[in-house]
Steps between C-alpha positions, in 0.01 A plus 500: 500500500467575873795366694514461879868457604595399860865592583664515843738770362440806286669844454626704666665176620794432270553125504475278184130385544388861563669620185390211279135533623494874451655505154279216372180664635601840356539342157164319521330829596664664192345229289154598621441244779375571849750391772447496874785403737438392854814547706612610846630823631860542383751389770742249340770413593541672832141460622474876533231702321609711211460874535149626420325173598304391811425145596121519480242242400446603133653770283445551126718688258576509124849438363556530124134428430502193732245487782696409814321373813729492793415298812618512859818298561658331793831683467803271514855536370618261239675296769381235747282213382204519744427871456529480123258206483249697714552794265429277201195330649334827617550659164329201335202555730474879444544448123196271487295750695616795285402313183139574585567853370577366151190429296481284186862423416561248225808337652684475831883497491732456799870503524739320735785464629301421811209272441261656749454782251423232237254344749318832526471522119371142479238563773388829336467317168286228654278753680443692184494191277773627272805347326816525715857550368787443734834668432788298655815701558664268757477136592333535841534319737804330341712811534436548871585137571831529323571823687460307823195699615261206507558130582306185418176486698140601501561864396699396195253232405216752523688750281578229237134404496406868459751522210340206316146627571590843357636351182190282446267792575651715225355529153851602386842554654764759408867435592807720459766229451503190277600276794171565684306341213646158581438532871137592453434245230652230724222570749247382238401848362454509119818633337299663221328732748831646627639815331855623530525879540852610594573816695608789287577873475348823381756612237391861541608493865797263490737596217861604471569836663798685650596444860352739754786731597296603804489142629862426406620810684267456803624149562868557422501284188704727275808319365378164651332194364163490660362145554130499600241258614150641461201318627352306795736416790337170566583139585498396136782723383798382714637851530766404747694406186498870398640607835770228479586615151544860619724369780719317247532820292533738794857591405380623161415864578370540148205262557193580705198278582144625542201302628170674421176365642348363818381171639530225758877478476589867532587496875708183453697660217559820692627299797734299273647819351555650846649180655749456217589866475424511126520854369443472126130403511200713588137406558284780366157370591184514285508754220201649304415292191516810282871528591580148387605588146743760636640247748536233233677745266734618778628148586786351297419145591162358615446180697229240463522248792318185611586246764632163399183301553311286249178707523680810378608328183143568391510874576564794265564823697313777319773758568724343236271626225517856627885479533544365149245740352726785614799328342692441825759225576338233720637215709250215543577283802245229462426154352209378291277686263641857542857369463406312177316796346781744583763269349302445184453876453872570570368770722709499817754330720362177650649348819399243755277629780637580845862499382665828609833428336333439164298827543816689582681357198197601276502856636866536425464346155224744407697793633802394291307420182282806424458411132383150578271634771344735245457220247319269743289791629391585140414133436289508815309804389419347163381182669268683740356723224427198286346274765396682816310820428225539761226626261537196276493267796200673654307460177587131483368457848182689414449276205539192719243636752261584215525145363452355847177701557368397158579135553277480815171306459 
């Protein structure tokens, strides 16, 4: 099968949609399929071009057997509503134009979390008269409304109409959490045409390994319990809670906090640390994806955080699978699906979101109960190995797409 995949993000960008798209495409190529990805020049999350790239009209390259067509982008940091919307809209336009370079695909696939990328995929599919599969990774625009970035009015009504149109234009829909199925089915879309494909891990990359002594020494972590948040510093995570937790535990010289990543909230977090004079937390910025296994192995406790809003009860942060695959103790500060799944697996410490005292208590409990921490971490690894291996999930998605193509009149 010849697959045309439209994705706003792709490696060397290191966020969850880039990683999921790349790993699925790589597996499909290994199965003998032709995969072309249309994406932009890499610049997420700071809106700054990655080294070795220029923002020119069209550039082609090959990554792991995947044909990658990169388009010009309106560069914008992952902060500020208006500029991000312009970034999304212009990528949709350039993606449709770039699709002229792709001849005779069998299927068009596009991934959210922003629906303008999905719109580009739907338009390309109509132009080429092909079946269209939409991958829904976030409930847009519901999430931006609950984050307070968009109010009731014409703009919201237009985005909600676009959401419904995209669903109805799809021959099949892939979601990555169970809660999304109900939301999409409630819009009138046939439930039987929705496929659940969770995020997952590559067990060859994410597996138990010794801590990196180089990292532990470089960041003065020897003899200390290192508590790390690794991921996007965005509006959805509520990372002020991590700073407040560090402040509560500031008298504990044996506990250090690390925040690894970048995003819209970084400047706010830096200002909060400085204003409060907090000395036991460091923001280390974006780190290369190839170093993630070393960072995960070098942390004693890892944090998974979401804000206390109803929309985030449907979300499963993909980082948790990588953390548990490496058999690390995890604190999950969230409600909803990820909380339920973690509790059922006995895989970590679960607390209410945005509760710094509960997070501080969990950190101290893990530090004081190393045997229990190891037991839960081992349970987490077994759970991930049984349910969330990326190759298996990629093949399930490939099977769904194949059936979707064959079912077309």
